[in-house]
Backbone as ProteinMPNN parsed JSONL, in Angstrom:
{"seq_chain_A": "MSNLFEHFLNYISPTQCLLCAASSQDAVCLACFASLVRPQPAQSCPCCARQSTQGLLCGACSKTPPEFDATIAAFLYADPIASLIQAAKFAGRWSLLPPLGDALATALVHTQRPDLIIPLPLHPERLKERGFNQALEIARPIAKRLQLPLDIGHLCRNKNTEHQARLSANARWRNMRNAFVCHTPMHGLRIALIDDVMTSGASMHAAAKALKTAGASEVFAWVVARTP", "coords_chain_A": {"N_chain_A": [[4.143, -11.933, 25.681], [3.837, -8.726, 26.323], [0.592, -7.055, 28.258], [0.476, -4.635, 26.999], [1.516, -4.844, 24.222], [-0.384, -6.924, 23.415], [-2.587, -5.126, 23.189], [-2.617, -3.374, 21.607], [-2.044, -4.784, 19.259], [-4.026, -6.313, 18.631], [-6.352, -4.444, 18.127], [-5.902, -1.741, 16.143], [-6.441, 1.753, 15.205], [-6.761, 4.201, 12.398], [-6.785, 6.363, 13.374], [-5.23, 6.465, 16.05], [-2.46, 6.607, 18.02], [-0.372, 4.013, 17.469], [1.501, 3.163, 19.563], [0.251, 3.876, 22.232], [-2.296, 4.394, 21.866], [-3.324, 6.948, 21.933], [-5.004, 9.934, 20.64], [-4.11, 10.684, 17.03], [-2.879, 11.976, 13.867], [-1.117, 10.674, 12.764], [1.011, 6.877, 12.473], [2.542, 6.33, 14.85], [2.602, 8.616, 17.506], [3.676, 12.239, 18.327], [4.904, 11.993, 21.076], [5.313, 9.428, 21.571], [7.112, 8.759, 19.363], [9.209, 10.2, 19.603], [10.07, 8.92, 21.806], [11.294, 6.777, 21.072], [13.867, 4.413, 20.104], [16.478, 5.431, 18.115], [18.468, 5.577, 15.261], [21.859, 7.615, 14.983], [22.39, 9.301, 12.292], [24.544, 11.164, 12.209], [26.2, 10.085, 13.612], [27.057, 7.297, 12.461], [28.124, 4.743, 10.088], [27.892, 5.822, 7.197], [27.257, 4.423, 4.617], [25.714, 1.674, 5.475], [24.567, 2.152, 7.463], [25.566, 1.344, 10.087], [25.873, 1.41, 13.45], [27.924, 3.787, 15.717], [30.408, 4.646, 14.347], [31.218, 7.331, 14.302], [30.552, 8.816, 12.232], [31.955, 7.792, 10.227], [32.912, 5.416, 7.428], [32.289, 1.871, 8.02], [34.3, -0.438, 9.29], [33.783, -2.885, 7.529], [32.429, -1.842, 5.367], [34.268, -0.467, 4.272], [36.028, -2.409, 4.187], [35.193, -4.157, 2.036], [32.973, -3.135, -0.17], [29.423, -2.685, 0.293], [26.724, -2.98, -2.672], [24.647, -1.079, -2.4], [24.174, 2.523, -1.77], [23.927, 3.91, 0.205], [21.952, 3.979, 3.32], [19.045, 4.405, 5.205], [17.399, 4.166, 8.423], [14.636, 4.208, 10.204], [14.552, 3.591, 12.413], [16.421, 2.09, 15.632], [16.545, -1.401, 15.843], [15.319, -2.417, 18.366], [12.839, -2.99, 21.432], [10.216, -1.282, 21.457], [9.828, -1.754, 18.624], [10.86, -3.862, 17.49], [9.432, -6.024, 18.315], [6.971, -5.479, 17.338], [7.793, -5.804, 14.369], [8.687, -8.334, 14.71], [5.786, -9.613, 15.281], [4.281, -9.098, 13.458], [5.779, -10.518, 11.193], [5.861, -12.93, 11.905], [3.747, -13.486, 13.336], [1.49, -13.285, 11.765], [0.475, -10.835, 12.065], [-0.089, -9.252, 9.877], [-1.378, -6.455, 9.46], [0.125, -4.29, 10.93], [1.988, -3.605, 9.532], [1.713, -1.757, 7.203], [1.588, 0.655, 9.058], [3.832, 1.059, 10.205], [5.476, 1.413, 7.876], [4.197, 4.037, 6.841], [5.392, 5.766, 9.425], [8.243, 4.924, 8.939], [8.119, 6.645, 6.181], [7.756, 9.059, 7.273], [10.285, 9.243, 8.426], [12.029, 10.118, 6.319], [10.752, 12.561, 4.994], [12.242, 14.686, 4.771], [14.079, 13.771, 2.695], [16.219, 12.645, -0.433], [14.29, 12.535, -3.131], [14.022, 9.2, -4.866], [14.075, 7.839, -8.094], [12.259, 6.098, -8.525], [10.638, 3.312, -6.004], [11.224, 0.252, -4.634], [10.098, -2.481, -3.095], [11.687, -5.129, -1.599], [11.199, -8.406, -3.083], [9.929, -11.258, -2.192], [10.575, -14.7, -2.376], [8.512, -16.77, -4.688], [7.425, -19.067, -3.523], [7.971, -18.761, -0.724], [6.621, -16.339, -0.902], [4.161, -17.863, -0.805], [4.023, -19.084, 1.247], [3.964, -17.305, 3.471], [1.895, -15.277, 3.144], [1.581, -12.864, 2.486], [4.126, -10.376, 1.429], [5.959, -8.887, 3.294], [7.795, -6.062, 2.916], [6.527, -5.102, 1.312], [4.402, -4.266, 1.88], [5.205, -2.368, 3.53], [6.169, -0.896, 2.049], [3.893, 0.429, 0.6], [2.413, 2.591, 1.883], [4.538, 4.857, 2.101], [4.97, 5.225, -0.747], [2.925, 6.052, -1.466], [2.606, 8.591, 0.31], [5.202, 9.932, -0.506], [4.958, 10.279, -3.193], [5.639, 8.219, -4.868], [6.515, 6.421, -7.584], [6.197, 3.018, -7.33], [7.086, 0.218, -7.946], [7.096, -3.147, -8.397], [7.347, -5.626, -10.276], [9.675, -5.57, -11.722], [12.18, -6.468, -10.461], [12.85, -9.619, -9.073], [13.156, -12.132, -7.014], [14.828, -15.288, -7.496], [15.984, -17.071, -6.284], [15.259, -19.146, -3.97], [16.089, -19.053, -0.597], [17.376, -19.635, 2.435], [15.89, -19.209, 5.684], [17.094, -15.55, 6.433], [17.848, -15.317, 9.524], [18.27, -17.353, 10.731], [20.879, -17.918, 10.442], [24.706, -17.476, 10.503], [26.767, -14.548, 10.689], [28.558, -14.399, 8.06], [27.352, -16.823, 7.191], [24.743, -15.611, 5.811], [25.462, -13.547, 4.098], [26.453, -15.578, 2.088], [24.291, -16.982, 1.512], [22.493, -15.293, -0.02], [24.037, -14.804, -2.221], [23.531, -14.458, -5.764], [20.96, -14.344, -5.598], [18.559, -12.41, -6.418], [17.356, -11.413, -9.756], [17.045, -8.573, -12.271], [15.235, -8.358, -15.251], [14.704, -6.272, -16.683], [15.73, -2.941, -18.069], [17.817, -0.608, -16.133], [18.786, 1.841, -16.553], [20.084, 4.711, -15.311], [18.825, 4.99, -13.434], [17.901, 6.283, -10.1], [17.341, 4.474, -7.255], [15.572, 3.353, -4.792], [15.175, 0.537, -2.17], [13.105, -0.719, -0.065], [12.423, -2.392, 3.095], [12.516, -4.382, 5.905], [13.62, -4.808, 8.479], [17.452, -4.055, 8.472], [20.322, -6.084, 8.937], [23.02, -7.907, 8.46], [23.635, -6.581, 6.027], [23.177, -8.28, 3.958], [20.988, -8.837, 2.335], [19.984, -6.62, 1.076], [22.362, -6.023, -0.223], [22.529, -7.81, -2.251], [20.222, -7.687, -3.874], [20.824, -4.626, -4.685], [22.884, -5.61, -6.397], [21.766, -6.832, -8.387], [20.203, -4.454, -9.407], [22.058, -2.9, -10.408], [23.122, -3.964, -11.976], [21.935, -4.377, -14.011], [21.607, -1.427, -14.804], [21.047, 0.93, -12.789], [21.651, 3.715, -11.493], [22.081, 4.776, -8.836], [21.663, 3.654, -5.729], [19.418, 2.855, -3.162], [19.177, 2.01, 0.639], [16.23, 1.404, 2.056], [14.863, 1.038, 5.453], [12.531, 0.076, 8.172], [13.761, -0.822, 10.502], [17.273, -0.77, 11.7], [19.684, -3.313, 13.101], [21.595, -2.478, 16.077]], "CA_chain_A": [[4.187, -10.7, 24.806], [3.146, -7.641, 27.606], [-0.729, -6.685, 27.802], [0.813, -3.313, 26.378], [1.953, -5.773, 22.944], [-1.292, -7.172, 23.278], [-3.76, -4.136, 23.279], [-2.251, -2.851, 20.332], [-1.714, -5.688, 18.24], [-5.834, -6.781, 18.496], [-6.951, -3.139, 18.345], [-5.154, -0.713, 15.62], [-7.083, 2.535, 14.514], [-5.795, 4.579, 11.835], [-6.598, 7.934, 14.09], [-4.794, 6.577, 17.181], [-0.757, 6.455, 18.304], [0.021, 2.882, 17.258], [1.929, 1.955, 20.623], [-0.418, 4.587, 23.603], [-3.646, 4.937, 21.659], [-3.877, 8.167, 22.037], [-5.402, 10.397, 19.295], [-2.815, 10.906, 16.262], [-3.303, 11.68, 12.933], [-0.012, 9.514, 12.739], [0.904, 6.071, 13.284], [3.091, 6.884, 16.143], [2.398, 10.182, 18.195], [4.821, 12.927, 18.689], [5.277, 11.687, 22.183], [6.206, 8.201, 21.348], [8.028, 8.835, 18.131], [10.336, 11.214, 20.361], [10.709, 8.055, 22.954], [11.424, 5.368, 20.085], [15.35, 4.339, 19.884], [16.78, 5.956, 16.642], [19.513, 5.709, 14.901], [22.127, 8.753, 14.775], [22.674, 9.415, 11.015], [26.046, 11.59, 12.449], [27.314, 8.831, 14.306], [26.781, 6.158, 11.531], [28.521, 4.546, 9.217], [27.03, 6.676, 5.993], [27.112, 3.421, 4.317], [24.923, 0.806, 6.109], [23.933, 2.914, 8.804], [26.044, 0.678, 11.537], [26.538, 2.521, 14.473], [28.849, 4.234, 16.714], [31.153, 4.81, 13.843], [31.74, 8.284, 14.265], [30.555, 9.157, 10.948], [32.799, 7.074, 9.09], [32.544, 3.795, 6.787], [32.362, 0.731, 9.263], [35.227, -1.871, 8.62], [32.959, -3.932, 6.758], [32.047, -1.162, 4.279], [35.28, -0.085, 3.877], [36.416, -3.495, 3.228], [34.054, -4.641, 0.848], [31.967, -1.932, -0.202], [28.173, -3.126, -0.593], [26.489, -2.337, -4.042], [23.854, 0.251, -2.042], [24.946, 3.745, -1.874], [23.416, 4.52, 1.532], [20.857, 3.607, 4.528], [18.445, 5.154, 6.087], [16.808, 3.63, 9.059], [13.975, 4.926, 11.143], [14.296, 3.329, 14.033], [17.152, 0.702, 15.942], [15.714, -3.094, 16.347], [15.042, -2.701, 20.077], [11.785, -3.042, 21.456], [8.722, -1.811, 20.781], [9.956, -1.825, 17.386], [10.979, -5.371, 17.492], [8.276, -6.682, 18.519], [5.779, -4.728, 16.757], [8.073, -6.605, 13.231], [7.782, -9.86, 14.68], [4.925, -9.868, 15.467], [3.825, -8.783, 11.707], [6.043, -11.327, 10.122], [5.686, -14.272, 12.297], [2.433, -14.304, 14.256], [0.098, -13.133, 11.161], [-0.225, -9.468, 12.456], [0.152, -8.176, 8.923], [-1.594, -5.171, 9.793], [0.74, -4.018, 11.672], [2.849, -3.206, 8.669], [1.492, -0.398, 6.458], [1.808, 2.011, 10.188], [5.396, 0.786, 10.403], [5.894, 2.062, 6.842], [4.438, 5.529, 7.401], [6.576, 5.649, 10.617], [9.54, 5.221, 7.827], [7.681, 7.842, 5.372], [8.164, 10.259, 8.469], [11.261, 9.487, 8.381], [11.904, 10.193, 4.404], [10.456, 13.443, 4.522], [13.559, 15.408, 4.073], [15.243, 12.867, 1.522], [16.212, 13.194, -1.927], [13.498, 11.529, -3.571], [14.48, 8.869, -6.122], [13.186, 7.816, -9.055], [11.237, 4.969, -7.695], [10.897, 2.283, -4.739], [11.152, -1.266, -4.943], [9.986, -3.292, -2.239], [12.96, -6.081, -1.632], [11.159, -9.263, -3.339], [9.783, -12.53, -1.906], [10.896, -15.66, -3.852], [6.902, -16.962, -4.463], [7.826, -20.17, -2.671], [8.025, -17.926, 0.567], [5.202, -15.893, -0.826], [2.903, -18.388, -0.638], [4.188, -19.574, 2.636], [3.497, -16.815, 4.512], [0.732, -14.744, 2.664], [1.978, -11.591, 2.085], [5.305, -9.671, 1.526], [6.295, -7.498, 4.405], [8.492, -5.036, 2.729], [5.406, -4.096, -0.086], [3.019, -3.623, 2.873], [5.553, -0.903, 4.139], [6.536, 0.508, 1.121], [2.8, 1.03, -0.177], [2.367, 3.845, 2.444], [5.855, 5.089, 1.715], [5.022, 5.398, -2.499], [1.78, 7.332, -1.37], [2.994, 9.479, 1.243], [6.219, 10.525, -1.068], [4.601, 10.381, -4.327], [6.786, 8.31, -5.632], [6.597, 5.401, -8.243], [6.053, 1.966, -6.572], [7.837, -1.208, -8.94], [6.652, -4.378, -7.886], [7.442, -6.631, -11.08], [10.975, -6.1, -12.837], [13.338, -7.101, -9.569], [12.318, -11.12, -8.988], [14.106, -13.21, -6.349], [14.921, -16.286, -8.63], [16.47, -18.301, -4.995], [14.449, -19.707, -2.501], [16.839, -18.894, 0.274], [16.773, -20.21, 3.893], [15.733, -17.693, 6.485], [18.021, -15.185, 7.063], [17.395, -15.316, 10.876], [18.775, -18.732, 11.276], [21.826, -18.194, 9.919], [25.42, -16.69, 10.883], [26.799, -13.418, 9.452], [28.877, -15.036, 7.092], [26.498, -17.412, 6.103], [23.739, -14.709, 5.173], [26.135, -13.109, 2.495], [26.611, -17.068, 0.881], [23.148, -17.611, 1.383], [22.09, -14.401, -0.87], [24.762, -14.847, -3.41], [22.728, -14.108, -6.671], [19.577, -14.146, -5.198], [17.572, -11.81, -7.458], [17.643, -10.848, -11.396], [16.41, -7.657, -13.059], [15.682, -8.34, -16.317], [14.259, -5.021, -17.198], [16.597, -2.321, -17.507], [17.43, 0.589, -15.076], [19.698, 3.144, -17.03], [20.991, 5.651, -14.847], [17.764, 4.963, -12.325], [18.057, 6.057, -8.893], [16.049, 3.569, -7.118], [15.441, 3.301, -3.082], [14.981, -0.627, -1.851], [12.697, -1.128, 1.184], [12.34, -3.724, 3.886], [11.646, -4.21, 7.404], [14.736, -4.752, 8.757], [18.439, -4.935, 7.788], [20.979, -7.034, 9.683], [23.826, -7.848, 7.94], [23.139, -5.605, 5.112], [22.803, -9.043, 2.624], [20.035, -8.918, 1.175], [20.369, -5.64, 0.098], [23.565, -5.993, -1.539], [22.722, -8.736, -3.294], [19.265, -7.336, -4.498], [21.591, -3.09, -5.488], [24.134, -5.956, -7.275], [20.704, -7.261, -9.405], [19.351, -3.287, -10.107], [23.119, -2.026, -10.669], [24.086, -4.762, -13.322], [20.531, -3.725, -15.328], [21.721, 0.268, -15.271], [20.823, 1.816, -12.163], [22.852, 4.35, -11.228], [22.15, 4.385, -7.389], [20.403, 2.415, -4.637], [19.871, 2.944, -1.692], [18.092, 1.004, 1.088], [15.034, 1.839, 3.087], [14.41, 0.268, 6.533], [12.308, 0.241, 9.061], [14.974, -0.508, 11.741], [18.636, -1.049, 12.188], [20.112, -3.775, 14.176], [22.466, -1.798, 16.857]], "C_chain_A": [[3.614, -9.701, 25.926], [1.543, -7.2, 27.149], [-0.4, -5.114, 26.781], [0.502, -3.951, 24.626], [0.443, -6.018, 22.457], [-2.67, -6.505, 22.482], [-3.116, -3.959, 21.939], [-2.32, -3.703, 19.08], [-3.182, -6.189, 17.94], [-6.48, -5.182, 17.873], [-5.951, -1.728, 17.745], [-6.656, 0.29, 14.656], [-6.467, 3.467, 13.85], [-5.863, 6.262, 12.245], [-6.398, 7.659, 15.519], [-3.143, 6.119, 16.965], [-1.149, 4.521, 18.16], [0.677, 1.937, 18.952], [0.889, 2.881, 21.705], [-1.477, 4.788, 23.085], [-4.378, 5.902, 21.847], [-4.167, 8.925, 20.575], [-4.412, 10.665, 18.546], [-3.212, 10.535, 15.196], [-1.971, 11.245, 12.14], [0.283, 8.14, 13.248], [1.388, 6.296, 14.177], [2.914, 8.388, 16.22], [3.35, 10.899, 18.18], [5.465, 12.513, 20.045], [6.307, 10.538, 22.04], [6.808, 8.474, 20.591], [9.105, 9.415, 19.152], [11.064, 10.047, 21.396], [11.427, 7.101, 22.409], [13.122, 5.431, 20.206], [15.469, 4.64, 18.34], [18.342, 6.025, 16.098], [20.105, 7.382, 15.125], [22.935, 8.932, 13.729], [24.215, 10.178, 11.671], [26.9, 10.775, 12.777], [27.406, 7.561, 13.828], [27.609, 5.991, 10.668], [27.379, 4.797, 7.779], [26.068, 5.591, 4.905], [25.556, 2.037, 4.263], [24.202, 1.034, 7.687], [24.374, 2.079, 10.406], [26.334, 1.849, 12.558], [27.702, 2.723, 15.239], [30.184, 4.08, 16.088], [32.087, 6.431, 13.956], [31.525, 9.181, 12.97], [31.06, 8.642, 9.826], [32.528, 6.134, 8.74], [33.044, 3.155, 7.89], [33.696, 0.119, 8.066], [34.508, -2.655, 7.391], [32.851, -3.129, 5.31], [33.016, -0.703, 3.55], [36.388, -1.138, 3.167], [36.122, -4.232, 2.015], [32.941, -3.594, 0.72], [30.37, -2.747, -0.502], [27.861, -2.115, -1.8], [25.568, -1.046, -4.117], [24.836, 1.257, -1.733], [24.718, 3.687, -0.18], [22.544, 3.981, 2.216], [20.29, 4.353, 5.102], [17.072, 4.251, 6.474], [15.769, 4.342, 9.968], [14.144, 4.707, 12.298], [15.586, 2.496, 14.408], [16.17, -0.689, 16.392], [15.796, -3.241, 17.453], [13.564, -2.611, 20.004], [11.253, -1.838, 21.716], [8.95, -2.056, 19.278], [9.653, -3.511, 16.633], [10.199, -6.33, 17.3], [7.208, -6.594, 17.717], [6.419, -5.927, 15.292], [8.097, -8.064, 13.395], [6.951, -10.222, 14.792], [3.808, -10.324, 13.8], [4.173, -10.086, 11.135], [5.699, -12.857, 10.732], [4.403, -14.945, 12.754], [1.132, -13.415, 13.218], [-0.201, -11.793, 11.314], [0.304, -8.314, 11.145], [-0.018, -6.688, 9.008], [-1.264, -3.797, 10.484], [1.756, -3.242, 10.433], [2.819, -1.994, 7.971], [1.882, 1.056, 7.824], [3.073, 2.373, 10.201], [6.153, 1.677, 8.654], [5.574, 3.559, 6.685], [5.181, 5.997, 8.486], [8.054, 6.067, 9.659], [9.247, 6.354, 6.846], [8.01, 9.17, 6.448], [9.495, 10.558, 8.562], [12.211, 10.035, 7.152], [11.592, 11.496, 4.255], [11.254, 14.594, 3.523], [14.445, 14.65, 3.02], [15.215, 13.264, 0.339], [15.323, 12.073, -2.203], [14.571, 10.608, -5.021], [13.709, 8.401, -6.992], [12.027, 6.657, -8.859], [11.768, 3.759, -6.4], [10.632, 1.082, -5.414], [11.022, -2.01, -3.658], [10.582, -4.343, -2.006], [11.536, -7.471, -1.839], [11.056, -10.59, -2.907], [10.051, -14.019, -3.136], [9.315, -16.484, -3.97], [6.779, -17.954, -3.68], [6.971, -19.877, -0.889], [6.734, -16.899, 0.435], [3.904, -16.622, -0.308], [2.946, -18.976, 0.855], [3.825, -18.608, 3.376], [2.272, -15.365, 4.108], [0.781, -12.966, 1.967], [3.646, -11.085, 2.461], [5.487, -8.814, 2.024], [6.693, -6.174, 3.97], [7.049, -4.293, 1.165], [4.521, -3.334, 0.679], [3.872, -2.297, 3.634], [5.796, -0.113, 3.098], [5.211, 1.04, 0.155], [2.714, 2.643, 0.565], [3.371, 4.936, 2.21], [5.448, 6.079, 0.174], [3.971, 6.607, -2.219], [2.063, 8.592, -0.965], [3.907, 10.524, 0.367], [6.057, 10.998, -2.479], [5.523, 10.322, -5.407], [6.03, 6.808, -6.382], [6.636, 4.143, -7.593], [6.125, 0.956, -8.011], [7.619, -2.435, -7.969], [6.982, -5.29, -9.172], [8.748, -6.743, -11.792], [12.12, -6.697, -11.73], [12.503, -8.553, -8.985], [13.696, -11.544, -8.142], [13.993, -14.662, -7.028], [15.849, -17.358, -7.523], [15.591, -17.938, -4.036], [15.464, -19.9, -1.505], [16.428, -19.101, 1.41], [16.977, -18.611, 4.329], [16.874, -17.0, 6.675], [18.492, -15.121, 8.396], [18.343, -16.381, 11.762], [20.233, -18.802, 10.77], [23.032, -17.192, 10.323], [25.817, -15.659, 9.705], [27.812, -13.447, 8.284], [28.26, -16.164, 6.204], [25.258, -17.062, 5.369], [24.448, -14.29, 4.002], [26.312, -14.233, 1.572], [25.229, -17.285, 0.669], [22.318, -16.752, 0.464], [22.387, -14.1, -2.088], [24.094, -14.723, -4.691], [21.294, -14.662, -6.841], [18.316, -13.393, -5.885], [18.256, -11.507, -8.533], [16.621, -9.784, -11.253], [16.363, -7.952, -14.341], [15.402, -7.188, -17.567], [15.528, -3.951, -17.138], [16.357, -1.218, -17.44], [18.023, 1.327, -15.554], [19.859, 4.012, -16.505], [19.282, 6.438, -13.948], [18.19, 5.444, -11.356], [17.093, 5.507, -8.188], [16.441, 3.325, -5.241], [14.62, 1.806, -3.15], [14.679, -0.636, -0.484], [12.384, -2.485, 1.983], [12.369, -3.314, 4.939], [12.997, -3.993, 7.637], [16.418, -5.119, 8.514], [19.534, -4.949, 9.328], [22.206, -7.071, 9.643], [24.367, -7.004, 6.403], [22.634, -7.045, 3.235], [22.503, -9.13, 1.607], [19.843, -7.653, 0.47], [21.252, -5.288, -0.54], [23.112, -6.943, -2.375], [21.198, -7.905, -4.511], [19.866, -5.518, -5.206], [21.757, -4.14, -6.511], [22.895, -5.851, -8.223], [20.833, -5.593, -10.321], [20.916, -2.563, -10.365], [23.363, -2.572, -11.932], [22.383, -4.294, -14.469], [20.389, -2.226, -15.35], [21.76, 0.885, -14.025], [22.122, 2.583, -11.4], [23.309, 4.331, -9.502], [21.08, 3.714, -6.939], [20.796, 2.379, -3.117], [18.7, 2.287, -0.499], [17.387, 1.922, 2.408], [14.505, 1.302, 4.341], [14.069, 0.823, 7.65], [13.069, 0.023, 10.377], [16.065, -1.103, 11.144], [19.061, -1.769, 12.852], [21.627, -2.459, 14.994], [24.222, -2.242, 16.159]], "O_chain_A": [[2.642, -10.226, 26.47], [1.242, -7.025, 25.968], [-1.198, -4.723, 25.928], [-0.467, -3.616, 23.945], [0.004, -5.525, 21.418], [-3.44, -6.978, 21.646], [-3.399, -4.886, 21.181], [-2.647, -3.239, 17.988], [-3.382, -6.473, 16.759], [-7.23, -5.305, 16.905], [-5.407, -0.905, 18.482], [-7.49, -0.15, 13.865], [-5.466, 3.867, 14.445], [-5.251, 7.17, 11.683], [-7.072, 8.288, 16.335], [-2.698, 5.47, 16.019], [-2.087, 3.963, 18.731], [0.485, 0.788, 19.352], [0.583, 1.924, 22.417], [-2.087, 5.584, 23.798], [-5.604, 5.964, 21.935], [-3.627, 8.548, 19.535], [-3.449, 10.994, 19.238], [-3.734, 9.441, 14.982], [-1.856, 11.498, 10.941], [-0.078, 7.95, 14.41], [0.487, 6.706, 14.91], [3.034, 9.196, 15.299], [4.344, 10.205, 17.965], [6.675, 12.725, 20.112], [7.522, 10.526, 22.24], [7.852, 8.613, 21.227], [9.994, 8.589, 19.363], [12.239, 10.117, 21.756], [12.227, 6.499, 23.124], [13.626, 6.537, 20.402], [14.706, 4.181, 17.49], [19.232, 6.599, 16.724], [19.322, 8.301, 15.363], [24.145, 8.797, 13.915], [25.155, 9.409, 11.473], [28.07, 10.667, 12.408], [27.787, 6.664, 14.581], [28.076, 7.04, 10.225], [26.385, 4.137, 7.477], [24.906, 5.692, 4.51], [24.776, 1.704, 3.37], [23.628, 0.377, 8.554], [23.77, 2.154, 11.476], [26.908, 2.924, 12.382], [28.475, 1.778, 15.4], [31.105, 3.583, 16.736], [33.288, 6.587, 13.738], [32.251, 10.144, 12.723], [30.732, 8.926, 8.674], [31.787, 5.52, 9.508], [33.942, 3.577, 8.619], [33.927, 0.171, 6.858], [35.096, -2.856, 6.328], [33.144, -3.692, 4.256], [32.87, -0.491, 2.346], [37.174, -0.998, 2.23], [36.883, -4.78, 1.217], [32.124, -3.364, 1.612], [30.251, -3.384, -1.549], [28.343, -1.002, -2.009], [25.476, -0.239, -5.042], [26.022, 1.042, -1.485], [25.67, 3.33, 0.514], [22.087, 3.088, 1.502], [20.964, 5.202, 5.685], [16.174, 3.803, 5.761], [16.299, 5.272, 10.577], [13.928, 5.511, 13.205], [16.051, 2.037, 13.365], [15.245, -0.728, 17.203], [16.382, -4.259, 17.82], [12.968, -2.288, 18.976], [12.034, -1.157, 22.381], [8.034, -2.67, 18.731], [8.87, -4.044, 15.847], [10.179, -7.225, 16.455], [6.544, -7.584, 17.408], [5.674, -6.879, 15.063], [7.693, -8.885, 12.571], [6.868, -11.405, 14.46], [3.097, -11.23, 13.364], [3.304, -10.806, 10.643], [5.321, -13.786, 10.018], [4.007, -16.11, 12.711], [0.089, -12.988, 13.712], [-1.199, -11.423, 10.696], [0.797, -7.189, 11.221], [0.842, -5.848, 8.742], [-1.891, -2.745, 10.608], [2.209, -2.142, 10.745], [3.754, -1.198, 8.06], [2.333, 2.161, 7.523], [3.516, 3.522, 10.208], [7.173, 2.361, 8.572], [6.494, 4.336, 6.427], [5.744, 7.034, 8.134], [8.702, 7.114, 9.67], [10.209, 7.098, 6.653], [8.568, 10.191, 6.045], [9.957, 11.687, 8.725], [13.341, 10.368, 7.509], [12.14, 11.932, 3.242], [11.116, 15.087, 2.403], [15.513, 15.123, 2.632], [14.405, 14.092, -0.077], [15.44, 10.945, -1.726], [15.413, 11.072, -5.789], [12.506, 8.498, -6.75], [10.877, 6.798, -9.274], [12.909, 3.476, -6.034], [10.006, 0.9, -6.458], [12.107, -2.147, -3.094], [9.694, -5.142, -2.301], [10.827, -7.602, -0.842], [12.042, -11.28, -3.166], [9.752, -14.159, -4.322], [9.035, -16.86, -2.832], [5.829, -17.8, -2.912], [6.053, -20.384, -0.243], [5.973, -16.655, 1.372], [2.958, -16.182, 0.346], [1.932, -19.27, 1.487], [3.123, -19.063, 4.279], [1.962, -14.574, 4.999], [0.094, -12.286, 1.206], [4.239, -11.356, 3.505], [5.278, -7.736, 1.468], [6.143, -5.182, 4.45], [6.974, -3.296, 0.448], [4.006, -2.243, 0.437], [3.275, -1.389, 4.211], [5.694, 1.114, 3.105], [5.343, 1.825, -0.783], [2.91, 3.679, -0.07], [2.876, 6.061, 2.123], [5.601, 7.295, 0.053], [4.092, 7.771, -2.601], [1.857, 9.59, -1.656], [3.621, 11.721, 0.369], [6.761, 11.88, -2.972], [6.007, 11.096, -6.232], [5.129, 6.203, -5.799], [7.68, 4.264, -6.953], [5.31, 1.009, -8.932], [8.06, -2.469, -6.821], [6.592, -6.34, -8.661], [9.03, -7.772, -12.406], [12.979, -7.43, -12.22], [11.427, -8.342, -8.425], [14.872, -11.368, -8.461], [12.857, -15.137, -7.032], [16.353, -18.379, -7.99], [15.274, -16.884, -3.486], [15.844, -21.07, -1.469], [15.25, -18.865, 1.678], [17.55, -17.595, 3.938], [17.822, -17.664, 7.094], [19.687, -14.837, 8.484], [18.879, -16.322, 12.868], [20.723, -19.931, 10.725], [22.651, -16.039, 10.53], [25.535, -15.667, 8.507], [27.854, -12.455, 7.557], [28.477, -16.42, 5.02], [24.72, -17.799, 4.543], [24.045, -14.673, 2.904], [26.337, -14.007, 0.362], [24.92, -17.8, -0.405], [21.326, -17.342, 0.035], [21.709, -13.494, -2.918], [24.136, -15.953, -4.657], [20.705, -15.192, -7.783], [17.182, -13.867, -5.823], [19.473, -11.326, -8.53], [15.645, -9.826, -10.503], [17.47, -7.871, -14.875], [15.695, -7.169, -18.763], [16.32, -4.082, -16.205], [15.465, -0.582, -18.002], [17.976, 2.201, -14.69], [19.841, 4.845, -17.411], [18.822, 7.577, -13.86], [19.381, 5.134, -11.365], [15.947, 5.923, -8.364], [17.555, 3.169, -4.74], [13.653, 1.677, -3.901], [15.584, -0.583, 0.349], [12.125, -3.534, 1.393], [12.286, -2.114, 5.203], [13.576, -3.068, 7.067], [16.733, -6.301, 8.374], [19.549, -4.221, 10.321], [22.827, -6.463, 10.516], [25.518, -7.013, 5.966], [22.132, -6.842, 2.13], [23.003, -9.335, 0.501], [19.541, -7.668, -0.723], [21.188, -4.386, -1.375], [23.472, -6.727, -3.533], [21.333, -7.688, -5.716], [19.293, -5.175, -6.24], [21.074, -4.004, -7.526], [22.864, -4.829, -8.91], [21.327, -5.447, -11.439], [20.77, -1.356, -10.557], [23.745, -1.895, -12.886], [22.293, -3.964, -15.651], [19.365, -1.692, -15.777], [22.739, 1.632, -14.012], [23.168, 2.141, -10.924], [24.395, 4.017, -9.014], [20.023, 3.327, -7.439], [21.724, 2.107, -2.356], [17.515, 2.127, -0.794], [17.806, 2.697, 3.268], [13.311, 1.052, 4.172], [14.704, 1.704, 8.229], [12.884, 0.824, 11.293], [15.939, -1.87, 10.19], [19.103, -1.163, 13.922], [22.401, -1.795, 14.305], [25.231, -1.764, 16.677]]}, "name": "protein", "num_of_chains": 1, "seq": "MSNLFEHFLNYISPTQCLLCAASSQDAVCLACFASLVRPQPAQSCPCCARQSTQGLLCGACSKTPPEFDATIAAFLYADPIASLIQAAKFAGRWSLLPPLGDALATALVHTQRPDLIIPLPLHPERLKERGFNQALEIARPIAKRLQLPLDIGHLCRNKNTEHQARLSANARWRNMRNAFVCHTPMHGLRIALIDDVMTSGASMHAAAKALKTAGASEVFAWVVARTP"}
C-alpha cells in the first residue's frame, strides 16, 4: 500500500479530506471528488448500473431482471476507492466507512427519497468474525444526512454464505439463493438497500427478493462503488 494510503489510513479528521488531507467539511474535498472515477448514469444500465450500455438495460438485466429496481453508485470500483474499501473490510480500518457513507450521501442528494433504508445484513457468525457490518457503518451517515429512517432489524441473513469475492459470477448467484428473509410486513414501502460494492448484484437481488416477498413495492440498491 502506498505512503499516501498509509497517511490517511492512520489519521482521519472529520475536518479534512480523506484523500488529500486538505481542509474540508465533507469526507472528500471538491477537488478530489472531481478526480475520482464515477459512473456515467446516462451511459449505464438503469437497473444494475453496469457501464457502457448507452443507457439501455444490460443483457443480464434484460434476460433475467433482478428484484431490485435501480442502482445508484457513488464511484466505480477503482483506486483509490477500491483500496479504501478493502482496507476498511479486511484490515480492520472500519473508521473509513462513515466517510465513504458520507460520500455516497453526497451522490444521493437529488435522489427521490425512499421510505426507509436498510443496510445489507451480515449473518451473525460473519458479524462476530468481522466485528462490524460495513453496510451499517456506511448507512448511518446517509440516514442522518438525508433524514431517512434506518431499519436494522427486519431484514435478516439466515444463511452463512461463502465469501462472494472467492466465487465465480454464476457461483455468486447460487451462493446467495434464499440467503435473506424478512418476516415483517413491508406492504407498499419503497426501500433502499445499502452496501459497499456491487459486483454481480447477487446479494442485492436476494435481499430485494426477500423484501418484495414481504410486500415492498420498490427496492433500490445504493452502493459506494460499482465494478466497471
